[in-house]
C-alpha positions as CSV (number, residue, x, y, z in Angstrom):
1,X,36.8,-36.4,-3.0
2,X,34.9,-35.2,-6.0
3,X,36.4,-32.0,-7.5
4,X,34.0,-29.7,-9.2
5,X,35.0,-28.6,-12.4
6,X,34.1,-25.5,-14.1
7,X,31.5,-25.5,-17.7
8,X,32.7,-25.0,-21.2
9,X,33.9,-20.7,-21.5
10,X,35.3,-20.5,-18.1
11,X,31.8,-19.7,-15.9
12,X,31.8,-21.2,-12.8
13,X,28.4,-22.4,-12.6
14,X,26.3,-21.4,-9.7
15,X,24.9,-24.7,-8.7
16,X,26.4,-25.5,-5.1
17,X,28.9,-27.9,-5.7
18,X,29.3,-30.8,-3.3
19,X,31.9,-32.7,-2.7
20,X,31.6,-36.2,-0.8
21,X,33.2,-37.5,1.9
22,X,33.9,-41.3,2.7
23,X,34.1,-42.1,6.5
24,X,35.9,-45.0,7.6
25,X,33.7,-47.7,10.0
26,X,32.2,-51.0,9.8
27,X,29.8,-49.4,7.6
28,X,30.5,-46.7,5.2
29,X,28.0,-43.6,5.0
30,X,28.2,-40.7,2.8
31,X,28.2,-36.8,4.2
32,X,26.9,-33.7,1.6
33,X,29.3,-31.0,2.3
34,X,28.2,-27.5,0.0
35,X,31.0,-26.2,-1.0
36,X,30.5,-22.2,-1.0
37,X,29.4,-23.3,3.1
38,X,26.0,-22.2,2.4
39,X,23.6,-23.2,5.3
40,X,19.9,-23.6,4.4
41,X,18.2,-21.5,7.9
42,X,14.8,-23.1,9.1
43,X,11.6,-21.1,9.1
44,X,12.0,-20.2,13.0
45,X,15.2,-18.6,12.2
46,X,14.2,-16.4,9.4
47,X,11.1,-15.5,11.2
48,X,13.2,-14.4,14.4
49,X,16.1,-12.4,12.5
50,X,13.3,-10.6,10.6
51,X,12.1,-9.2,14.3
52,X,15.3,-8.5,15.1
53,X,15.8,-6.8,11.7
54,X,12.7,-4.8,12.3
55,X,13.4,-3.7,16.3
56,X,17.0,-2.7,14.8
57,X,15.4,-0.7,12.4
58,X,12.4,1.2,15.0
59,X,15.4,1.7,16.7
60,X,17.7,3.6,14.1
61,X,14.8,5.9,13.3
62,X,13.9,6.6,16.7
63,X,17.5,8.5,17.0
64,X,16.4,11.1,15.1
65,X,14.7,12.5,18.1
66,X,17.4,12.3,20.0
67,X,20.0,16.0,19.8
68,X,16.3,18.0,18.0
69,X,17.3,20.7,20.8
70,X,21.0,20.6,20.5
71,X,21.7,23.7,19.4
72,X,19.8,25.7,21.8
73,X,17.6,28.1,22.5
74,X,16.0,28.9,18.6
75,X,16.2,32.9,19.4
76,X,19.6,32.8,21.0
77,X,21.3,33.6,18.2
78,X,18.9,36.7,17.3
79,X,18.6,38.5,20.7
80,X,22.4,38.0,21.1
81,X,22.9,39.7,17.6
82,X,20.5,42.6,18.5
83,X,22.1,43.2,21.8
84,X,25.2,43.9,20.1
85,X,24.4,45.5,17.3
86,X,21.4,48.0,17.9
87,X,20.1,47.1,21.9
88,X,15.9,47.7,21.9
89,X,12.4,46.0,22.4
90,X,12.7,42.6,20.4
91,X,9.3,41.1,19.5
92,X,9.5,36.9,19.3
93,X,6.7,35.3,17.9
94,X,7.2,31.9,19.4
95,X,3.5,30.4,18.2
96,X,2.1,30.7,14.7
97,X,-1.4,29.1,14.5
98,X,-2.2,28.9,10.4
99,X,-6.0,28.3,10.1
100,X,-6.8,27.6,6.6
101,X,-10.6,27.1,7.1
102,X,-11.1,31.1,8.2
103,X,-8.9,31.7,6.5
104,X,-6.6,33.8,9.6
105,X,-3.2,33.3,11.4
106,X,-2.7,33.5,15.5
107,X,0.8,35.2,16.3
108,X,1.8,35.0,20.1
109,X,4.4,38.0,20.3
110,X,6.4,37.4,23.4
111,X,8.1,41.1,24.6
112,X,11.4,41.2,25.3
113,X,14.2,43.9,25.9
114,X,18.1,43.5,24.6
115,X,20.5,45.7,26.1
116,X,21.1,46.7,29.9
117,X,19.8,49.8,29.5
118,X,16.3,48.5,28.1
119,X,16.2,45.6,31.0
120,X,14.1,45.1,33.8
121,X,17.0,44.4,36.8
122,X,17.0,40.6,37.8
123,X,15.4,39.8,34.5
124,X,18.1,37.9,32.3
125,X,18.5,35.2,30.2
126,X,15.6,34.7,28.5
127,X,15.5,32.8,25.5
128,X,19.0,31.8,26.8
129,X,20.9,34.8,25.9
130,X,21.8,36.7,29.3
131,X,21.9,40.3,27.3
132,X,18.1,39.4,27.1
133,X,15.3,40.3,29.3
134,X,12.4,41.8,29.9
135,X,11.7,45.7,29.3
136,X,12.3,48.0,31.7
137,X,9.7,50.5,30.6
138,X,5.8,49.9,30.3
139,X,4.2,50.6,26.9
140,X,1.3,49.9,24.9
141,X,1.2,47.3,21.2
142,X,-0.6,48.7,18.3
143,X,-1.2,46.1,16.1
144,X,-2.1,47.0,12.6
145,X,-2.4,50.7,13.5
146,X,-5.8,49.7,16.0
147,X,-7.3,52.5,17.7
148,X,-7.4,50.6,21.1
149,X,-3.9,48.8,21.9
150,X,-4.1,45.2,21.3
151,X,-1.7,44.9,24.7
152,X,-0.1,46.5,27.5
153,X,3.0,45.7,29.3
154,X,3.6,47.2,33.0
155,X,6.9,46.3,34.4
156,X,5.5,47.0,38.3
157,X,3.1,43.6,37.8
158,X,5.9,41.5,36.8
159,X,6.3,39.5,40.3
160,X,9.7,38.2,42.6
161,X,10.9,35.2,43.1
162,X,11.2,34.9,47.2
163,X,14.0,32.9,47.1
164,X,15.9,34.3,44.3
165,X,15.2,37.7,43.4
166,X,14.7,37.8,40.2
167,X,11.8,39.1,38.2
168,X,9.2,35.9,37.0
169,X,7.8,35.6,33.4
170,X,4.5,35.3,33.8
171,X,3.4,34.3,30.1
172,X,0.0,36.0,30.1
173,X,1.9,39.7,31.6
174,X,3.8,38.9,28.9
175,X,2.7,38.1,26.1
176,X,0.2,39.0,24.0
177,X,-1.5,37.7,20.3
178,X,-2.2,38.9,17.3
179,X,-5.0,37.9,14.4
180,X,-4.2,38.1,11.2
181,X,-5.8,37.4,7.5
182,X,-4.5,35.2,5.4
183,X,-4.2,36.1,1.9
184,X,-5.6,32.8,0.0
185,X,-4.8,33.5,-3.7
186,X,-3.4,30.4,-4.4
187,X,-5.3,28.2,-1.6
188,X,-6.6,26.2,-4.3
189,X,-2.9,24.5,-5.0
190,X,-2.7,22.2,-2.4
191,X,0.1,21.1,-1.4
192,X,1.6,23.5,-3.1
193,X,-0.2,26.7,-1.5
194,X,1.3,29.7,-0.7
195,X,-0.2,32.0,1.7
196,X,1.3,35.8,2.5
197,X,0.9,38.2,5.2
198,X,1.7,42.0,6.0
199,X,1.3,43.4,9.4
200,X,2.6,46.7,11.0
201,X,3.4,46.5,14.7
202,X,4.0,50.3,16.9
203,X,5.1,50.6,20.6
204,X,4.2,53.5,22.3
205,X,5.0,54.2,26.3
206,X,2.6,55.5,28.8
207,X,3.2,59.2,28.2
208,X,2.8,58.5,24.6
209,X,6.2,58.8,23.2
210,X,6.8,56.2,20.8
211,X,9.1,53.8,21.5
212,X,11.2,51.8,18.4
213,X,11.3,47.7,18.5
214,X,14.5,46.8,16.9
215,X,13.5,43.3,16.0
216,X,10.2,41.0,14.5
217,X,11.1,37.5,14.8
218,X,9.0,34.1,14.8
219,X,10.0,30.6,14.1
220,X,10.2,29.2,10.9
221,X,8.9,25.5,11.3
222,X,5.3,24.4,12.0
223,X,3.7,20.8,12.6
224,X,2.1,21.7,8.7
225,X,3.9,24.6,7.2
226,X,7.3,25.9,6.6
227,X,7.2,30.0,7.6
228,X,9.9,32.8,5.9
229,X,9.6,36.3,8.4
230,X,11.4,39.5,6.4
231,X,10.9,42.3,9.0
232,X,12.2,46.1,7.9
233,X,12.1,49.5,10.0
234,X,9.1,51.4,8.6
235,X,7.2,54.6,10.0
236,X,3.5,56.3,9.7
237,X,2.4,59.7,10.2
238,X,-0.9,60.8,11.2
239,X,-3.4,63.6,11.3
240,X,-1.0,65.8,13.5
241,X,2.0,65.3,11.1
242,X,4.2,63.7,13.1
243,X,6.1,60.9,12.6
244,X,5.3,57.9,14.5
245,X,7.9,55.1,13.9
246,X,6.8,51.0,13.3
247,X,8.2,47.8,12.6
248,X,6.6,46.0,9.1
249,X,7.0,42.3,9.0
250,X,6.6,39.9,5.5
251,X,5.7,36.9,6.2
252,X,5.4,34.0,3.7
253,X,3.5,30.5,4.6
254,X,4.1,27.2,2.7
255,X,4.0,23.4,3.1
256,X,7.4,22.0,4.0
257,X,8.6,19.7,1.4
258,X,7.5,15.9,3.5
259,X,4.3,16.8,3.4
260,X,4.3,17.8,0.0
261,X,6.1,14.1,-1.2
262,X,2.9,11.8,1.2
263,X,0.4,14.0,0.0
264,X,1.4,13.0,-3.6
265,X,2.4,9.6,-2.9
266,X,-1.1,9.2,-1.5
267,X,-2.8,10.9,-5.0
268,X,-0.7,8.6,-6.8
269,X,-1.5,5.6,-5.1
270,X,-5.6,6.5,-5.4
271,X,-5.3,6.7,-8.6
272,X,-3.6,3.3,-9.0
273,X,-6.2,2.2,-7.3
274,X,-9.1,3.7,-9.9
275,X,-7.2,2.2,-12.7
276,X,-7.3,-1.3,-10.7
277,X,-11.1,-1.1,-10.9
278,X,-10.9,-0.5,-14.5
279,X,-8.9,-4.1,-15.0
280,X,-11.3,-5.4,-12.8
281,X,-14.7,-4.9,-14.9
282,X,-12.2,-6.0,-18.2
283,X,-11.2,-9.7,-16.6
284,X,-15.1,-10.2,-15.5
285,X,-16.3,-9.5,-19.0
286,X,-14.8,-12.3,-19.9
287,X,-15.4,-15.4,-17.2
288,X,-18.8,-16.7,-15.7
289,X,-20.6,-17.5,-12.4
290,X,-20.7,-15.9,-9.3
291,X,-18.0,-17.2,-8.2
292,X,-15.4,-16.3,-10.6
293,X,-17.2,-13.0,-10.8
294,X,-18.1,-11.8,-6.8
295,X,-14.1,-11.6,-6.0
296,X,-13.8,-8.5,-8.6
297,X,-16.8,-7.3,-7.2
298,X,-15.4,-7.3,-3.5
299,X,-12.2,-5.5,-4.7
300,X,-13.9,-2.8,-6.5
301,X,-16.2,-2.0,-3.4
302,X,-12.8,-2.0,-0.7
303,X,-11.0,0.9,-3.1
304,X,-14.6,2.4,-3.3
305,X,-13.9,2.4,0.2
306,X,-10.0,2.8,0.8
307,X,-10.1,5.9,-1.4
308,X,-12.1,8.7,0.7
309,X,-9.9,7.4,3.9
310,X,-6.7,7.9,1.7
311,X,-8.1,11.5,1.0
312,X,-8.2,12.2,4.3
313,X,-4.7,11.3,5.4
314,X,-3.3,13.7,3.4
315,X,-1.5,15.7,5.9
316,X,-3.0,19.0,6.6
317,X,-5.4,18.2,3.7
318,X,-8.2,21.2,2.9
319,X,-12.1,20.2,3.0
320,X,-13.6,18.7,0.4
321,X,-14.0,23.0,-1.1
322,X,-13.0,21.9,-4.8
323,X,-9.0,22.5,-4.1
324,X,-7.1,21.7,-7.3
325,X,-6.0,17.8,-5.6
326,X,-9.8,16.9,-5.9
327,X,-11.1,18.3,-9.5
328,X,-8.1,16.1,-10.9
329,X,-8.5,13.7,-8.6
330,X,-10.4,12.4,-5.2
331,X,-13.6,13.5,-7.9
332,X,-13.1,11.5,-10.8
333,X,-11.0,8.7,-8.8
334,X,-14.4,8.5,-7.1
335,X,-16.7,8.8,-10.7
336,X,-14.7,6.2,-12.1
337,X,-14.9,3.2,-9.1
338,X,-18.4,3.7,-8.3
339,X,-19.4,3.0,-12.2
340,X,-16.9,0.2,-12.4
341,X,-18.2,-1.0,-9.0
342,X,-22.2,-0.1,-10.6
343,X,-20.5,-2.4,-13.9
344,X,-19.2,-5.8,-12.2
345,X,-22.6,-5.1,-10.5
346,X,-24.3,-5.6,-13.8
347,X,-22.2,-8.3,-15.2
348,X,-22.8,-9.9,-12.6
349,X,-26.7,-10.0,-12.9
350,X,-26.4,-11.0,-16.4
351,X,-24.6,-13.7,-15.6
352,X,-26.6,-15.1,-13.0
353,X,-29.7,-14.3,-15.4
354,X,-28.3,-16.3,-18.1
355,X,-27.7,-19.1,-15.9
356,X,-31.1,-19.7,-14.7
357,X,-32.3,-19.0,-18.4
358,X,-30.1,-22.0,-19.5
359,X,-31.0,-24.3,-16.7
360,X,-34.3,-25.6,-18.4
361,X,-32.4,-26.8,-21.6
362,X,-29.8,-29.0,-19.5
363,X,-32.0,-32.5,-20.7
364,X,-31.5,-31.8,-24.6
365,X,-27.3,-32.0,-24.1
366,X,-28.2,-35.2,-21.6
367,X,-30.3,-36.8,-24.3
368,X,-28.3,-36.6,-27.1
369,X,-25.4,-38.0,-24.8
370,X,-27.9,-41.5,-24.2
371,X,-28.5,-41.4,-28.3
372,X,-24.8,-41.4,-28.8
373,X,-24.2,-43.6,-26.4
374,X,-26.9,-46.2,-27.7
375,X,-25.2,-46.2,-31.1
376,X,-22.0,-46.8,-29.8
377,X,-23.5,-49.6,-28.3
378,X,-25.2,-51.3,-30.8
379,X,-22.1,-50.8,-33.1
380,X,-20.1,-53.2,-30.4
381,X,-22.5,-55.7,-29.2
382,X,-22.3,-58.2,-26.5
383,X,-20.4,-61.2,-27.1
384,X,-22.3,-64.3,-27.6
385,X,-23.0,-66.7,-25.0
386,X,-21.1,-69.9,-24.6
387,X,-22.7,-73.0,-26.2
388,X,-24.3,-75.7,-24.3
389,X,-26.1,-79.3,-25.1
390,X,-28.8,-77.2,-26.0
391,X,-27.3,-74.8,-28.4
392,X,-28.3,-74.7,-32.7
393,X,-25.4,-74.6,-34.5
394,X,-25.8,-70.6,-35.5
395,X,-25.1,-69.8,-31.8
396,X,-22.5,-72.4,-32.1
397,X,-20.7,-71.0,-35.2
398,X,-21.2,-67.4,-33.8
399,X,-19.1,-68.6,-31.0
400,X,-16.9,-70.1,-32.5
401,X,-16.3,-67.3,-34.7
402,X,-16.1,-64.5,-32.1
403,X,-13.1,-66.7,-30.0
404,X,-11.3,-66.8,-33.6
405,X,-11.6,-63.2,-34.2
406,X,-10.5,-62.3,-30.2
407,X,-7.2,-64.4,-31.0
408,X,-6.5,-63.0,-34.6
409,X,-6.3,-59.8,-33.4
410,X,-4.1,-61.3,-30.6
411,X,-6.0,-60.6,-27.7
412,X,-6.5,-63.6,-24.6
413,X,-8.6,-66.4,-25.3
414,X,-9.1,-69.0,-22.6
415,X,-9.8,-71.7,-23.4
416,X,-7.2,-71.5,-26.3
417,X,-8.3,-72.6,-29.8
418,X,-7.5,-75.7,-30.9
419,X,-5.7,-76.5,-33.6
420,X,-8.2,-79.4,-34.3
421,X,-10.4,-76.8,-35.0
422,X,-8.7,-75.3,-37.9
423,X,-8.8,-76.6,-41.1
424,X,-7.1,-79.5,-41.3
425,X,-4.7,-80.1,-44.6
426,X,-5.7,-83.3,-46.7
427,X,-5.3,-86.5,-46.4
428,X,-2.7,-87.9,-49.9
429,X,-4.4,-91.5,-49.5
430,X,-7.7,-89.9,-49.3
431,X,-9.4,-88.3,-51.5
432,X,-8.4,-84.9,-53.0
433,X,-10.8,-82.6,-51.3
434,X,-10.8,-80.6,-47.9
435,X,-13.2,-82.2,-44.9
436,X,-13.2,-79.6,-42.0
437,X,-15.1,-80.7,-38.7
438,X,-18.3,-79.6,-38.1
439,X,-18.9,-78.5,-34.3
440,X,-21.5,-80.3,-34.3
441,X,-19.0,-83.4,-34.4
442,X,-16.8,-81.0,-32.1
443,X,-19.5,-80.8,-29.3
444,X,-20.2,-84.6,-29.6
445,X,-16.2,-85.4,-29.2
446,X,-16.1,-83.6,-26.1
447,X,-13.5,-81.4,-27.4
448,X,-15.6,-77.7,-26.6
449,X,-15.1,-75.8,-23.2
450,X,-17.8,-75.0,-21.4
451,X,-16.2,-71.8,-20.2
452,X,-18.7,-68.7,-20.3
453,X,-17.1,-65.6,-21.9
454,X,-19.5,-62.9,-21.3
455,X,-17.8,-59.4,-20.7
């Protein structure tokens, strides 16, 4: 078994150390075993694990819906507190509808009485509080000192449940709506816009006696806004000088933090996409050809369509009325992306015109290449043909010189050059001068092959 060794310096190499095991048998076989027991995963296994992880994540975040109403009815603690400290008439704002485009806010009030002296018999248990129910006194409600009553409550119209004998809470008989105008001085600061509202409500019995209202409360969370309310006891003095008790409410409406977060993320993504189109322009300037520039133009066009979709995806976003987030975001982004798309289109057109203008001139480089090739061919002519019986001495000499040059360069020559073709040493018995066999004598002796070496 091969033991792994740590590298010099005391640190262990991150690479996988492999151990070799010998298996006894007729044929020796080796099996590679990773020392750190890392098992490679197949593609199907990785996909299955990804699907399981995705399902686990979806199920985990779905638990947010479980236990959302674990605290019980929202107004139960408030009603119990009023019944214990100062029993009387209570108005509960169960629904708050904020309309920024109007701009207005609509509150749906529920009429409640806390304390046994003020409750209608058989009506206890409203909003989870056994100490509160429907009022036993008929009354009119005036919102913001209107001359005509905004709503009228008459306990004699409340029906009974024949089986249980308890009073039924009919919405149109125990609820009323009040419309108010919002202060929109900060509407331009979306998603950090804040709206303020102040209102006063007065209750009067059928015999024109003022009935004090002990509490005004509304829900504090809506799908699009967070609502903070403060109520206080007040009074007014009409022309006759009598004091009329009333109840005021100050309401502050803001965007939830989640809506602000996602709005800013979409705002940042839109700016990043706008900057990407600028990068497309710089890259396209260094490219040539329709195929190279077209992807940049397509990407810029897709961003031009995507940015308005991101703007409308912002939570409860106002219209394109010039709010601050549009002045520093949407409008400049559309201008930048539009100019970038136009620039890319112009670059593409210029490149196309350049390619059309250079097409007829392509023959000139071809002609120059042909001349250059002909000059190269002239420098390296074809080798001479093999001599025949009718060849002249000049042709035989050229052919033999060509063969000798090839052999001197170390190239393959067939048939090989025989020593008889070269200069022979002088014979001491003969006169002291060198003789060379002429090519004609060689041809006559038949020592020259007629193989052709045509390239």
